[in-house]
N, C-alpha and C positions, 0 to 999 in steps of 0.2 A: 504494500500500500504506500502511496506517495504521501509525503509530509506537506501539509498546507501551512504556510507561514504568514505572519503579519504583513498586511498590504494586499494580500490576495482576497478573493471574494467568496463568501459563504452564501449560497442560495438557500432560502427557506420556503418550503411549500406550506402556506397557511400564514395568515397575518394576525392571528389572535394574540392573547396575552402570553402564551408560552413562546411563540415566535418572538414577541417583543423582548421578553426577558433573556432568551437565547441571544438575540441580536445585541442587546445592551452589554451582555457579558463578552461577546465577540469583539465589539467595538472598543472596549477597554484595552484589549490586546492589540488593537490596530488593524483588525480585519474590516473589510467593507462588507455590506449586507445588501443582498438582492432578495426581494420577496414577491411571491406570486399569490395574489388574493383578489377576489372579485370586487373588493371595496378599496378605493384609492386611499382613504384616510383610516385604514385599519390600524389597530394598536401597533403592529410591527411596521406597517407602512410609514407611520409617523417618524420612525427612527431609521428607516432604510435609506441607502444610497441610491438604489435602483428599485423602482416599483413597476411590476408587470401586472396590469389590472385585467384579469380574465378568470373564468371558472377554473377550478383545480384540474379538471379533466380536459382542458383545451390543449390539443396536441401541439399547435403552433406556439402557444404560450410556454408549455413545458420545454419545447426545444429552445426557445429564446432564453429561458432560465438556465438551461444547460450550457448555452453559448457564453453567457456572461458570468458564470460561476465556476470557481475552481473545485468546489465540493458542494454537494447538495444534501440537505437534511429536511425533515418534516416535523411539524409541531402537533399533528394529530393523525390518528390511524384511519379515519374514514375518508381517505382519498382514493382516487381511482387506481386500483391495483394494476390494471393493464397499462394505463398511462405511465405509472411509475416503473413498471417492468421495462417498457420501451425506453424510458429515460436512462435506465441503468446501462443500456447498450451504447449510449452516445455521450454519457456524462459520468462523473465520478460520484457515485452514491454509495458510500461505504456501508450504510445500513442495509442496502439491498432492498428488494421488494418482497421477499419471501416472508419476512416477519410481519409485514402488513397483511399479506394473504392469510396468515395464520390467525392473527389477532382480530381480523374483521369477522371471523366466523367462529362462534363459540364451540362448534363441534370440532373443528380443527384444533382450536386452542386447548380444549380438554384433552384431546388425544396426545398433543405434544407435551403438555404438562405431565401426563401419565407416563409417557415414554421417557421423560427425564428422570423419573423416580421420585418426583415430588408428590405429596398427597393431595387428592381431590375428594370431594364428596361423591358418593355413589351416584351414577347418572346413566341415562339412556338418551340416545338421539332418535328423532323421528322425523320423517319427511312429511307425514300427513297426520291429521288428528286421529284417523282410524288406526294408524300404526302406533300412535301414542297409547291408545286405549288397550292395545294388545301387550305393550311393553311396560305399562305403568306399575305392574305388580313387582317388577324387578327393583323398583325404587321405593314403592310404598308411600304412605302418607304420614305426616304432611310433606309436601314437596314444592319446589319452585319450578314453574315452567317459563322458559325464556326463549325468545326468538334467537335463531342462530346469527342473524345479521341485525345490525342496528341496535338501538336501545342504549340509553345513556342517562345517568342520574336517575335510575330506577324505572325508566320507561321500557316497554317491550317485555314485561314479565308479570306473572301473577302467582300468588301463593294459593295452593290447593290443599285444603285440610282434610278432605274426605272424598270418596268416590262420587258422592252426590254433587260435588262442586266441580268435577273435572270438565264439565261442559264450558266452564268459564274460560278455559284455555283454547277453545276451538278457534276463536277469532284471531289469535296470534298467528295461526298458520296461513292467514291471508297474506302476511308479510314475508314469511320464509319458513323453512324447516325450523324445528325447535329442539331444545334439550329439556329434559326434566331431571332435576337433581334433588336428592334427599335434602330436606330442610335440616340443618345442623344447628342445634341450640349452641350459641356461642356467648362468651363472656366479654370479649373485646374484638374490635376490628383493628388490624394493624397493616402497615404497608412497608415494604422494603424496596428501596430504589437502588438498583445495582447498575453500575456503569463499567463498560469494558471496552478496551481498544483492540485493534486488529492483531496484536501480539498475544492476546489472551490475558493481559493484566486486568484485574477487576477489583473494584472496591464498592462497598455499600455505604451510603450515608446512614447516620444513626436512625434506628427504626422508630417510626411514628405511630402513635396511637390515634385512631381517627374516630370522631364523633360526627354522625350525620343527622340532619334534620330534613324531613321530606325527601329522602334519598339523595340529598346534596351535601357534600362535605361542609361541615360547620366549623369544627376545630380539629387541629392536629396538635398533639402533646408529645414533646420530645424531651428526654427519652420516654419511650412507651412504658407505662406502669405495669410491666410484666417481669417475670423472673428471668434469670440468666439462661435457664434451660430453653425457654421460649425464644429468647433472642438468638441463641445459637441455632436452634432448629430453623428459625425464620431466615436467617442469613444463609444457612446451608442450602435450604430449598431454593432460594433465589439464585445462588451460584450454580446449582445443578441445572436449573432452567436456562440460565444465561449461557452456560457452556454447551448445553444440548442444542440450543438455537444458534450457536456460534455468533452471539451478539456482538455488534459493534455499535456503540452509542449508549442509549439509556433504556432500561426496562423497569417499570414499576410493577411490583407483584403485590396485589391486595390479598390479604389473608384473614381468616377467622381464627381466634384463639378459643379452644374448647375448655370445658370445666376441668378436664384432666391434664391441662397444659400441653396438649397436642395442638398442632396447627393443621388447617385445611386451606388450600389455595382457592381463592374465589375467582379472580380474573387478572389479566395482564394488560398493560398499556405500554406500547413500544416508544416511549417518549418521556421527557420530564413530566412530573406529576404534581398536582395541586398540593399533595401532602408533603412535598419536599421544598416548598417555598421558604420555609423557616431557615433553610441553609444559607440564604443570601446574607443574613446577619449573624446567624448563630454558629456557623462553621468556618473553618479556615479555607474551604472551597465550596462554592455553591453547586447545586445540581446542574445549573446552567453553564458555569465555567468548566465543570468536569465534562459535560456533554461536548462542548466545543473541543476540548483537548482530545476526547475519544475519537471524534469524527475527523479530526485533523491529523491523526497519527502521532500525537504527542504522548509521552509517558504520563500516567495518571498520578494524582497526588492523594495520599492517604487522608481521608476526611477525619477531622477532629472536631468534636462539639465543644464550643467555647463555654456555653452555659445552657441550662435547661430553658426551654422555650415553648410558647404557645403561638400557633398561627390561627387566626380567625378569618374566615372568608367574609368579604363585604359584597353583599348582593344589592340589587337595584334599590330595594326599600331601605337599605342601611346607609346609603351615601349621604343623604341630607342630614340625618341626626349625627352621623360621624363627624361631618365637617363642623358642626356646631361645638363639639367638645374636644376637637383634636388638640387644641393648645393646652388643655388641662392635663394631658398625659404625656409628659416629655419622654417617657421610656417606650412609648409605642412607635414602631416604625411603620409608616403608612405607605402603601403602594396602591395607586389607582392606575388603571390600565389604558385610559384615554378613549374609552368607548363613548360614542356620541349620546346614547340614550340609556338612562338608568331604568331598565325594565324590571318588573317584579321577578324575583328569583334568578335574575341574570348575574353572572359573576362579573363584578365591576372592579374588584381589587381585593386586597387582603391587608391584615395588620399582623405584625410579628412582635411579640413581647418576650424579651429575655428576662428571666426571673430566677430568684433563689427559692421561691415559694410558689409552687404550681397551684396548690389549692387556694391560696389567697388571691392569686392572679385570676383564677377562674371566677372567684366571687366578685372581684373588681369588674371583670368583663360583664358579668350578669347584672351588676348593680347599675350599669349605665342605662339599662333598658333598651339599648339599641337592638339587641338580638333576642328580645323577648318575643314570644309567640303573638 
């Protein structure tokens, strides 16, 4: 793999907040940024040197991105696989297209996680609702039925508690094939973000404990409040998956922690992840800086957590109340992504708070009333 050096251009497919934070990290080191996004004034477009305004699957636009970039990455997985595959033939895309093909389809994803030796919940795949009714006995109830394609922040899935409710899953098959997986009672949700270069060198940033509201990430607490056995299992599973997939770049591995301190892999994201934003302030290297190092063929830096931290997401409904109190909290690091419209439940930014007292800081966050239901 060739080494990309400062002054060269990194192309990013997708102009959202992840692309923006990747781009900001790259520009600190002297790289130029090109972005492909349908919106001229996208969060990443605002900081880019070159903006290509077109749909993500536009062949001509992808070729143009390839021509102006020395290396290409992407900020989300729901891009056109065939278009990305063609791009790998004419441009330098160290992450390749295969990881996108796998993570776009939950059936493929579960199969690859299983092949890596990492643990998953018992599941079956079904192309039709009729096939699901024949196979559901292998999983039992309660279970979660999810579409194989699409689905984000809790969309495209339904929990089935008994046979009498199974009909509720039928409408999901309009969109795609589905998987049904056993519902696993868990005590915590955690995520491991592992980053790996082309030489097989890999590091995880400290494991985050994640709290969701309405299926959207609300808070990440670092270090996760789990024991050393869980942390070791989690990082080991992430490394198994990354090595199995021959990862170059970033892979976020979302997991459940069970009552017996075992872990189950929930899903993968082949990119920097919301739960890793804390690393911008709280670590000696952020997930975004490490991602740039990985795709540019640089040696990776071992992450060190400077201080315990909490990251809180800022959604559309939180922006106005947050701006009213921001000057009252000097320890809060505020990140707003430059999105034009603060829509309900839309991720507009985040706050990171480095703290010596996690419980008190959680109380302080709640006492503001900004994130109350």
